[in-house]
C-alpha positions as CSV (number, residue, x, y, z in Angstrom):
1,M,21.6,-52.1,23.5
2,S,17.8,-52.0,23.7
3,L,16.1,-53.8,26.6
4,S,14.5,-57.1,25.5
5,A,11.4,-58.7,27.0
6,R,13.5,-61.5,28.4
7,T,15.9,-59.2,30.1
8,A,13.0,-57.1,31.4
9,R,11.5,-60.1,33.2
10,R,14.9,-61.0,34.7
11,F,15.3,-57.4,36.0
12,V,11.8,-57.4,37.4
13,Q,12.7,-60.5,39.5
14,A,16.1,-59.2,40.5
15,L,14.7,-55.8,41.7
16,T,11.9,-57.6,43.5
17,D,14.4,-59.8,45.3
18,E,16.6,-56.8,46.3
19,C,13.5,-54.8,47.3
20,Q,12.4,-57.5,49.8
21,R,16.0,-58.1,51.1
22,Q,16.6,-54.4,51.7
23,R,13.3,-53.9,53.5
24,K,13.9,-56.9,55.8
25,H,17.5,-56.3,56.7
26,L,18.0,-52.5,56.3
27,K,18.0,-51.2,59.8
28,I,20.1,-49.3,62.4
29,K,19.4,-49.8,66.0
30,G,17.5,-46.9,67.5
31,Y,16.3,-45.4,64.2
32,P,13.2,-45.9,62.1
33,R,13.1,-48.8,59.7
34,P,11.9,-48.8,56.1
35,Y,8.2,-49.6,55.8
36,Y,8.2,-49.2,52.0
37,I,10.7,-49.6,49.2
38,G,10.0,-49.0,45.5
39,Y,12.3,-49.2,42.5
40,L,11.7,-47.5,39.1
41,L,14.3,-48.6,36.5
42,R,14.4,-46.6,33.2
43,D,16.1,-48.1,30.2
44,V,16.5,-45.3,27.6
45,H,17.6,-45.9,24.0
46,S,18.0,-42.6,22.2
47,V,18.9,-41.4,18.7
48,H,20.0,-37.8,18.2
49,I,20.9,-36.3,14.8
50,W,21.3,-32.6,14.1
51,G,23.0,-30.5,11.4
52,R,22.9,-27.3,9.5
53,L,23.4,-26.2,5.9
54,G,23.6,-29.7,4.5
55,N,26.1,-31.1,7.0
56,L,25.8,-33.2,10.1
57,N,27.1,-31.8,13.4
58,Q,26.1,-34.7,15.5
59,A,24.7,-38.2,15.0
60,T,24.6,-40.4,18.2
61,V,22.9,-43.6,19.2
62,Q,23.0,-44.0,23.0
63,D,21.9,-46.4,25.7
64,G,21.4,-45.5,29.3
65,R,19.8,-46.8,32.5
66,N,18.9,-45.1,35.7
67,L,17.2,-46.1,38.9
68,Y,14.9,-44.1,41.2
69,C,14.7,-45.6,44.7
70,D,11.9,-44.6,47.0
71,C,12.9,-45.6,50.5
72,R,10.3,-44.5,53.1
73,V,11.0,-44.9,56.8
74,G,8.5,-44.7,59.7
75,S,5.0,-45.8,58.7
76,Y,2.2,-45.1,56.2
77,R,0.9,-42.7,58.8
78,F,4.0,-40.7,59.3
79,D,7.2,-40.8,57.2
80,Q,10.1,-38.5,56.2
81,V,8.5,-36.8,53.1
82,T,7.6,-33.1,53.6
83,E,6.1,-30.4,51.5
84,G,4.3,-32.9,49.2
85,G,7.7,-34.1,48.0
86,L,8.3,-30.9,46.0
87,D,11.8,-30.4,47.6
88,D,13.1,-34.0,47.0
89,H,15.2,-33.2,43.9
90,D,18.6,-32.4,45.3
91,A,21.3,-33.1,42.8
92,E,23.9,-32.4,45.5
93,S,22.8,-35.4,47.6
94,D,25.2,-38.2,48.2
95,T,22.9,-40.7,46.4
96,Y,22.8,-38.7,43.1
97,D,26.0,-40.3,41.9
98,H,24.5,-43.8,42.3
99,V,21.4,-43.2,40.1
100,E,23.1,-44.3,36.9
101,M,22.9,-48.1,36.3
102,P,25.0,-50.4,34.1
103,I,23.7,-50.9,30.6
104,G,24.6,-54.6,30.4
105,N,22.3,-57.5,31.2
106,D,24.2,-58.8,34.3
107,V,21.7,-59.2,37.1
108,D,24.4,-59.1,39.8
109,A,25.7,-55.8,38.5
110,L,22.2,-54.3,38.7
111,K,21.7,-55.6,42.2
112,Y,25.1,-54.2,43.3
113,H,24.2,-50.7,42.1
114,A,20.7,-50.9,43.6
115,W,22.2,-52.0,46.9
116,K,24.5,-48.9,47.0
117,L,21.7,-46.6,46.0
118,T,19.2,-48.0,48.5
119,D,21.7,-47.9,51.4
120,G,22.3,-44.2,50.8
121,R,18.6,-43.4,50.3
122,F,17.9,-45.1,53.6
123,R,20.4,-42.9,55.5
124,E,19.0,-39.8,53.8
125,A,15.4,-40.9,54.7
126,V,16.3,-41.3,58.4
127,K,18.0,-37.9,58.5
128,H,14.9,-36.3,57.0
129,Y,12.6,-38.2,59.3
130,L,14.3,-36.9,62.4
131,R,14.4,-33.4,61.0
132,K,10.6,-33.6,60.3
133,R,10.0,-34.7,63.9
134,S,12.0,-31.9,65.3
135,Q,10.2,-29.3,63.1
136,Q,7.0,-30.3,64.7
137,L,8.3,-28.8,68.0
138,T,8.1,-25.3,66.3
139,Y,5.9,-25.4,63.3
140,V,2.3,-26.6,62.7
141,D,1.8,-29.0,59.8
142,P,-1.6,-28.3,58.2
143,S,-1.5,-31.8,56.7
144,A,-0.8,-33.6,60.0
145,Q,-4.2,-35.2,60.0
146,L,-3.5,-36.9,56.7
147,P,-1.4,-40.1,56.3
148,S,2.0,-39.6,54.6
149,F,1.3,-42.4,52.1
150,K,-1.6,-44.6,51.2
151,R,-1.5,-48.4,50.8
152,S,-2.0,-49.6,47.3
153,P,-3.1,-53.2,46.3
154,P,-0.3,-55.0,44.4
155,H,-0.8,-55.6,40.7
156,K,1.2,-57.3,38.0
157,D,1.5,-56.3,34.4
158,L,4.6,-57.5,32.5
159,R,3.4,-56.8,29.0
160,F,6.3,-55.8,26.8
161,R,5.9,-53.9,23.5
162,S,8.8,-53.2,21.2
163,A,8.7,-49.8,19.5
164,G,10.8,-51.0,16.5
165,E,14.1,-49.9,15.2
166,V,14.9,-46.4,14.0
167,D,16.6,-46.3,10.5
168,V,19.5,-43.9,11.5
169,E,20.8,-43.7,7.9
170,V,17.5,-42.6,6.6
171,W,17.2,-39.8,9.2
172,K,20.7,-38.7,8.6
173,D,19.9,-38.2,5.0
174,F,16.6,-36.4,6.0
175,V,18.6,-33.9,8.2
176,L,21.2,-33.4,5.5
177,R,18.7,-32.6,2.8
178,S,16.3,-30.5,4.8
179,S,19.0,-28.4,6.4
180,R,20.7,-27.8,3.0
181,L,17.6,-25.9,1.8
182,V,18.4,-22.9,4.1
183,K,21.6,-22.2,2.1
184,R,19.3,-20.6,-0.5
185,Y,18.3,-17.9,1.9
186,P,21.3,-15.8,3.0
187,Q,19.1,-13.6,5.2
188,I,18.9,-16.5,7.6
189,K,22.0,-16.1,9.7
190,N,21.6,-19.2,11.9
191,S,19.7,-22.4,11.5
192,W,19.7,-26.1,12.3
193,V,17.5,-29.2,11.9
194,E,17.3,-31.6,14.7
195,F,15.9,-35.1,15.0
196,R,15.5,-37.1,18.3
197,V,13.9,-40.4,19.2
198,R,13.8,-41.5,22.9
199,D,12.5,-45.0,23.6
200,T,12.0,-45.5,27.4
201,S,11.2,-48.8,29.0
202,R,10.1,-48.5,32.7
203,I,10.3,-51.3,35.2
204,F,8.5,-50.7,38.5
205,V,8.5,-53.0,41.6
206,N,7.8,-52.3,45.2
207,S,7.8,-54.0,48.6
208,E,3.9,-54.3,48.4
209,G,4.3,-56.8,45.5
210,T,3.6,-54.6,42.5
211,Q,5.5,-55.5,39.3
212,V,4.8,-53.5,36.1
213,V,6.5,-52.9,32.8
214,D,5.7,-50.0,30.5
215,Q,7.2,-48.5,27.3
216,A,6.9,-45.1,25.6
217,R,8.4,-43.5,22.5
218,V,8.8,-39.7,21.9
219,C,9.9,-38.4,18.5
220,E,11.0,-34.8,17.8
221,L,11.7,-33.1,14.6
222,S,12.4,-29.4,14.5
223,C,14.0,-26.6,12.4
224,D,15.2,-23.4,14.1
225,L,15.6,-20.3,12.0
226,W,17.1,-16.9,13.0
227,L,17.1,-13.8,11.0
228,L,18.9,-10.5,11.7
229,N,17.0,-7.5,10.3
230,E,18.4,-4.1,9.3
231,K,17.7,-2.7,12.7
232,G,19.9,-5.3,14.4
233,E,16.9,-7.1,15.8
234,G,17.0,-10.9,15.9
235,V,13.8,-12.6,14.7
236,N,13.3,-16.3,15.1
237,Q,10.8,-19.0,14.4
238,R,10.8,-22.7,15.3
239,L,9.1,-25.4,13.3
240,S,8.5,-28.3,15.6
241,F,6.8,-31.7,15.6
242,I,6.5,-33.9,18.7
243,T,4.8,-37.3,18.5
244,P,4.9,-40.8,19.8
245,S,5.1,-42.3,16.3
246,L,7.6,-41.8,13.5
247,K,4.8,-42.2,11.0
248,E,3.2,-39.0,12.2
249,L,6.4,-36.9,11.4
250,P,6.2,-35.0,8.0
251,S,7.8,-36.3,4.9
252,L,10.9,-34.7,3.6
253,N,8.9,-32.8,0.9
254,E,6.3,-31.6,3.4
255,F,9.0,-30.5,5.9
256,A,10.9,-28.6,3.2
257,R,7.7,-26.9,2.2
258,Q,7.1,-25.8,5.7
259,I,10.7,-24.6,6.1
260,R,10.2,-22.4,3.0
261,E,6.9,-21.0,4.3
262,T,8.5,-20.3,7.7
263,I,11.3,-18.3,6.0
264,T,8.8,-16.3,4.1
265,L,7.0,-15.6,7.4
266,L,10.4,-14.5,9.0
267,D,10.9,-12.0,6.1
268,Q,7.5,-10.5,7.0
269,L,8.1,-10.5,10.7
270,A,11.4,-8.7,10.2
271,D,9.5,-5.6,9.1
272,A,6.6,-6.1,11.5
273,P,6.1,-3.5,14.3
274,T,6.6,-4.3,18.0
275,I,4.2,-3.5,20.8
276,K,5.6,-2.3,24.2
277,S,2.5,-3.0,26.2
278,Y,-1.2,-3.8,25.7
279,A,-4.3,-4.7,27.7
280,G,-7.5,-5.5,25.9
281,P,-9.4,-8.2,23.8
282,V,-7.2,-11.1,22.8
283,L,-8.2,-14.1,20.7
284,L,-6.0,-17.1,21.5
285,A,-5.8,-19.8,18.8
286,P,-6.1,-23.4,20.2
287,G,-2.3,-23.9,20.7
288,P,-1.8,-20.7,22.8
289,A,-5.1,-21.2,24.6
290,G,-3.9,-24.7,25.7
291,I,-0.8,-23.1,27.1
292,L,-3.0,-20.6,29.0
293,F,-5.0,-23.4,30.6
294,H,-1.8,-25.5,31.3
295,E,-0.1,-22.6,33.1
296,V,-3.1,-20.9,34.7
297,L,-5.0,-24.0,35.9
298,G,-3.2,-27.2,35.3
299,H,-0.2,-26.6,37.6
300,R,-2.4,-25.2,40.3
301,L,-4.5,-28.4,40.3
302,E,-1.5,-30.7,41.0
303,G,-2.5,-32.3,44.3
304,S,1.1,-32.4,45.6
305,R,1.1,-28.6,45.8
306,L,-1.8,-28.7,48.2
307,L,0.5,-30.5,50.7
308,S,3.2,-27.8,50.6
309,T,3.0,-24.9,53.0
310,R,5.1,-22.8,50.6
311,E,2.6,-23.1,47.7
312,G,0.0,-20.4,47.0
313,Q,-2.7,-23.1,46.7
314,T,-4.9,-20.9,44.6
315,F,-7.8,-23.4,44.4
316,K,-7.5,-25.3,47.6
317,R,-10.8,-23.9,48.9
318,S,-12.6,-23.6,45.6
319,L,-13.9,-27.1,45.4
320,G,-17.5,-27.0,44.1
321,K,-17.2,-23.4,43.2
322,Q,-17.6,-21.8,39.8
323,I,-14.1,-20.9,38.5
324,L,-14.8,-20.9,34.7
325,P,-17.8,-20.3,32.4
326,E,-20.4,-23.0,32.7
327,S,-19.7,-24.2,29.1
328,I,-16.2,-25.4,30.0
329,T,-15.3,-28.9,31.2
330,I,-11.7,-30.0,31.8
331,Y,-10.1,-33.4,32.6
332,D,-6.7,-35.0,32.4
333,D,-6.5,-38.6,31.2
334,P,-3.2,-40.5,30.9
335,S,-5.0,-43.5,29.4
336,L,-5.8,-41.6,26.2
337,K,-3.7,-42.7,23.2
338,S,-5.0,-39.9,20.9
339,S,-7.0,-36.7,21.2
340,A,-8.6,-34.5,18.5
341,G,-7.3,-36.9,15.9
342,K,-3.7,-36.8,17.0
343,K,-1.5,-39.3,18.9
344,V,-0.4,-38.0,22.3
345,V,2.9,-38.2,24.1
346,G,1.3,-37.9,27.5
347,H,-0.1,-41.4,27.4
348,Y,1.0,-44.1,29.9
349,R,-0.5,-47.2,31.5
350,Y,1.2,-46.7,34.9
351,D,2.5,-43.7,36.6
352,D,5.9,-43.5,38.3
353,E,4.5,-44.9,41.6
354,G,3.3,-48.0,39.8
355,N,-0.4,-47.1,39.7
356,A,-2.7,-47.2,36.7
357,G,-3.2,-43.8,35.1
358,K,-6.9,-42.8,35.3
359,R,-9.0,-39.9,34.2
360,A,-9.0,-37.1,36.6
361,R,-12.1,-34.9,36.6
362,L,-11.0,-31.4,37.2
363,V,-13.7,-28.9,36.1
364,E,-17.3,-29.8,35.2
365,K,-19.5,-27.1,33.7
366,G,-17.2,-24.4,35.1
367,K,-17.1,-25.9,38.7
368,L,-13.9,-27.2,40.3
369,V,-14.5,-30.9,41.1
370,G,-11.1,-32.5,41.6
371,F,-7.3,-32.5,41.5
372,L,-4.5,-34.5,40.0
373,S,-3.5,-36.9,42.7
374,A,-1.0,-39.6,43.6
375,R,-0.4,-41.9,46.6
376,S,0.1,-39.1,49.1
377,P,-3.5,-38.2,50.2
378,I,-4.6,-34.6,49.8
379,S,-7.8,-35.1,51.8
380,K,-9.3,-37.6,54.3
381,N,-12.0,-39.1,52.1
382,R,-12.1,-37.3,48.8
383,H,-9.7,-37.2,45.7
384,P,-8.6,-40.8,45.5
385,N,-5.3,-41.6,43.7
386,N,-5.8,-41.1,39.9
387,G,-2.3,-42.2,38.9
388,H,-0.6,-38.8,38.1
389,A,2.7,-39.3,39.9
390,R,5.5,-38.5,37.5
391,N,9.2,-37.8,37.5
392,E,12.1,-37.7,35.1
393,Y,15.2,-39.0,36.8
394,H,16.2,-38.7,40.5
395,E,13.4,-36.5,41.6
396,R,10.5,-37.7,43.8
397,P,7.4,-38.3,41.7
398,I,4.7,-35.6,42.3
399,S,1.3,-35.2,40.7
400,R,1.7,-33.8,37.2
401,M,-0.4,-33.3,34.1
402,A,-0.4,-35.9,31.3
403,N,-3.2,-35.3,28.7
404,L,-5.1,-32.2,29.7
405,V,-8.3,-31.8,27.7
406,V,-10.5,-28.7,27.6
407,T,-14.0,-29.2,26.2
408,T,-17.0,-26.9,25.7
409,E,-20.7,-27.5,25.1
410,H,-21.3,-24.2,23.2
411,G,-18.3,-23.6,20.9
412,E,-18.2,-20.8,18.4
413,S,-17.0,-21.1,14.8
414,R,-13.8,-19.4,13.7
415,Q,-15.8,-16.8,11.8
416,R,-18.0,-16.0,14.8
417,L,-14.9,-15.7,17.1
418,R,-13.5,-13.2,14.7
419,E,-16.7,-11.2,14.7
420,L,-16.8,-11.3,18.5
421,V,-13.3,-10.0,18.9
422,M,-14.2,-7.1,16.6
423,E,-17.3,-6.4,18.6
424,E,-15.3,-6.3,21.8
425,I,-12.7,-4.0,20.4
426,R,-15.4,-1.5,19.4
427,R,-17.3,-2.0,22.7
428,Q,-14.2,-1.1,24.7
429,G,-13.4,1.8,22.4
430,L,-9.9,0.6,21.6
431,P,-8.1,1.1,18.3
432,F,-7.1,-2.5,17.9
433,G,-7.1,-6.0,19.4
434,I,-4.7,-8.9,19.3
435,M,-5.0,-12.4,17.8
436,I,-2.3,-14.8,19.0
437,L,-1.8,-17.5,16.4
438,D,1.1,-19.5,17.9
439,A,3.1,-19.6,21.1
440,E,6.3,-21.5,22.0
441,G,5.5,-22.3,25.7
442,G,4.9,-20.7,29.0
443,E,5.7,-20.6,32.7
444,T,4.0,-19.8,35.9
445,A,4.8,-19.1,39.6
446,T,2.8,-21.0,42.1
447,E,4.7,-20.4,45.3
448,A,3.2,-18.3,48.1
449,Y,6.1,-16.0,48.4
450,D,6.1,-15.2,44.7
451,F,3.6,-13.4,42.5
452,Q,0.8,-15.6,41.4
453,A,1.3,-15.0,37.7
454,F,1.8,-16.7,34.4
455,M,3.4,-15.9,31.0
456,G,3.2,-17.3,27.5
457,T,5.9,-16.8,24.9
458,V,4.2,-15.6,21.7
459,S,5.8,-16.6,18.4
460,L,3.1,-15.3,16.0
461,A,0.5,-12.7,16.5
462,L,-1.8,-10.3,14.5
463,Q,-2.8,-6.8,15.4
464,V,-6.4,-6.4,14.4
465,W,-7.7,-2.9,13.9
466,A,-11.3,-1.7,14.6
467,D,-11.7,-0.9,10.9
468,G,-10.8,-4.5,9.9
469,R,-7.2,-4.0,8.9
470,E,-4.6,-6.4,10.3
471,N,-0.9,-6.8,10.4
472,L,1.8,-9.0,12.0
473,V,3.3,-7.9,15.3
474,R,6.3,-9.4,17.2
475,N,8.3,-9.4,20.4
476,I,5.4,-9.8,22.8
477,N,4.4,-12.2,25.5
478,F,1.0,-12.6,27.2
479,V,1.0,-12.3,31.0
480,G,-1.5,-12.1,33.8
481,T,-2.8,-13.6,37.1
482,P,-4.9,-16.8,37.2
483,L,-8.2,-15.7,38.7
484,S,-8.6,-12.5,36.6
485,A,-7.6,-14.4,33.4
486,M,-10.3,-17.1,33.9
487,R,-12.9,-14.4,34.7
488,N,-12.2,-12.7,31.4
489,I,-13.1,-15.6,29.1
490,L,-15.8,-14.5,26.8
491,A,-16.2,-17.3,24.3
492,V,-14.6,-20.6,23.3
493,G,-14.1,-22.1,19.9
494,D,-15.7,-25.3,18.5
495,T,-12.6,-26.9,17.0
496,P,-10.1,-28.3,19.5
497,L,-6.4,-28.9,18.6
498,C,-4.0,-31.3,20.3
499,E,-0.5,-30.0,21.0
500,N,2.4,-32.3,22.2
501,A,5.1,-30.7,24.3
502,F,7.3,-31.0,27.3
503,C,6.7,-29.6,30.8
504,G,9.3,-28.8,33.4
505,A,8.6,-28.6,37.2
506,E,10.1,-29.9,40.4
507,S,10.0,-33.5,39.4
508,G,11.8,-32.9,36.0
509,V,10.9,-32.5,32.4
510,I,8.2,-34.8,31.2
511,P,6.1,-35.2,27.9
512,V,2.6,-33.8,28.1
513,S,-0.3,-33.1,25.7
514,T,-2.9,-30.5,25.8
515,T,-6.2,-30.4,23.8
516,C,-8.0,-27.1,23.7
517,P,-10.2,-25.0,21.4
518,A,-9.6,-21.3,20.7
519,V,-10.5,-18.9,23.5
520,L,-11.5,-15.2,23.4
521,M,-10.5,-13.1,26.3
522,S,-12.2,-9.7,27.1
523,N,-8.9,-8.6,28.6
524,L,-5.4,-10.0,28.6
525,E,-2.2,-8.1,29.1
526,L,0.7,-8.2,26.7
527,Q,4.3,-7.1,27.4
528,A,7.4,-6.6,25.3
529,S,9.8,-9.5,25.1
530,D,13.6,-9.3,24.7
531,H,14.5,-6.2,22.6
532,R,18.3,-6.6,22.5
533,K,19.9,-5.4,19.3
534,F,23.0,-6.9,17.6
535,T,25.6,-5.2,15.5
536,P,25.7,-6.6,11.9
537,Y,28.3,-9.2,11.0
538,V,31.5,-7.6,9.7
539,L,31.8,-10.0,6.8
540,P,29.0,-11.6,4.7
541,M,28.5,-15.3,5.0
542,P,30.9,-17.4,2.9
543,Y,28.2,-18.6,0.5
544,E,26.1,-15.5,0.5
545,K,27.0,-14.2,-3.0
546,A,26.5,-17.6,-4.6
547,A,23.1,-18.0,-2.9
548,L,21.9,-14.6,-4.1
549,K,23.1,-15.4,-7.6
550,R,21.2,-18.7,-7.7
551,R,18.1,-17.0,-6.5
552,R,18.3,-14.3,-9.2
553,K,18.6,-17.0,-11.9
554,R,15.4,-18.6,-10.6
């Protein structure tokens, strides 16, 4: 049951009424009262189809609604939120069970569930407020001079855009036919094709008078392939497309072609050597380079982390300082609908605190100039709110990336980058260097008690020898520490690539996009990934002989 424009308007008014009622009457004598209440209702219509070997394993169409309630007690100057809100994601809290909302269009039912959720959130807020007060008797709060929350002028935008229906039968047939192709390749011991579409309508209202409606669609199409080589080593590849538009997904013929090419690549990777460890020149293709900037820089420029005493705050005192080569400029802009010729999934009109998403200037000509910010101030007079507060479900919204864009004034061609990596190999007197062509994702540690490090999961890499030879290598990840990695950038490419993906952090898993050119590092460390070995299957697959016979006939 997809949300309609008419129902959305009714829900806006219902939540506005409940918001004002709760703020006016929600009080317990002797305890702080709410000064701000905000509601974020998400209506989610999802389609999920997956199958393998020409059969469907699941085909579901599902509707769901959930409500995030932000109940703040005390005042704009001092409320219950601590550590930049990074800790406010407890799934064991009493209110977690009240986040789910009814999927019908009954306004009274919505108000009832909002009432129960808000009452619980108020009690939790009072408890946290008193705890925060008591902690001040023992601990110094470095952000005590800053207000807890900043007032925002009310604005109204109730534009409703329908994403259109998904033809489920067409996509069932697509999954059936594309997954059946793998039956021709008995060396592939596990595989599946998966299709997802998630249409999300967000309704945001607050006690300040803001009313906004926003919609987003995220489409995913993927094929996972796993091969077991003669040494008992599992080798896998994932073919994946993430986009806000069904029109940008490949056709059946194109997808089948790419599956065949990926299987050919898997056969080559099965015999490729592995590297236990390496430190030296590495050329990162645009996709892996984007992961590097996302993990090394992006997360560390999320303003909410500057309010947490447990965060490493790598760049808190680096404002105005050179942190990258002068040729590099970086910004994050949620208002972008496309980048480098590709539609982005990180686009939104309003963030999850109801504020317009704006371009955040982060690095200009190598100098740090700003942070990703939300309504919790990170300084007295600088870094105004640029609308980057985001969450997934019950978590408090914190500042997160949306569309991270890395640009350069002096990019090198692909050929020149290849020449530069060869020159660097010879200059360092090393037998070979590495070219990372593709990576699946990454992770980073930003907490003060942990190592300030990052890692990228490599899915495709080349070993490039000093004499010009090259060969595939596998089972490696790139790792390092932020400051040393940024100092090791030698050159940047002239052809940016946009990659859509998902990012997980304290406020949940959200869609993001990164646009970045290739990057040459004078030194980057690689380490071996999982090297577990598996015993071969006792019996051949049921259709293996038939598949081999068909292939011999061709």
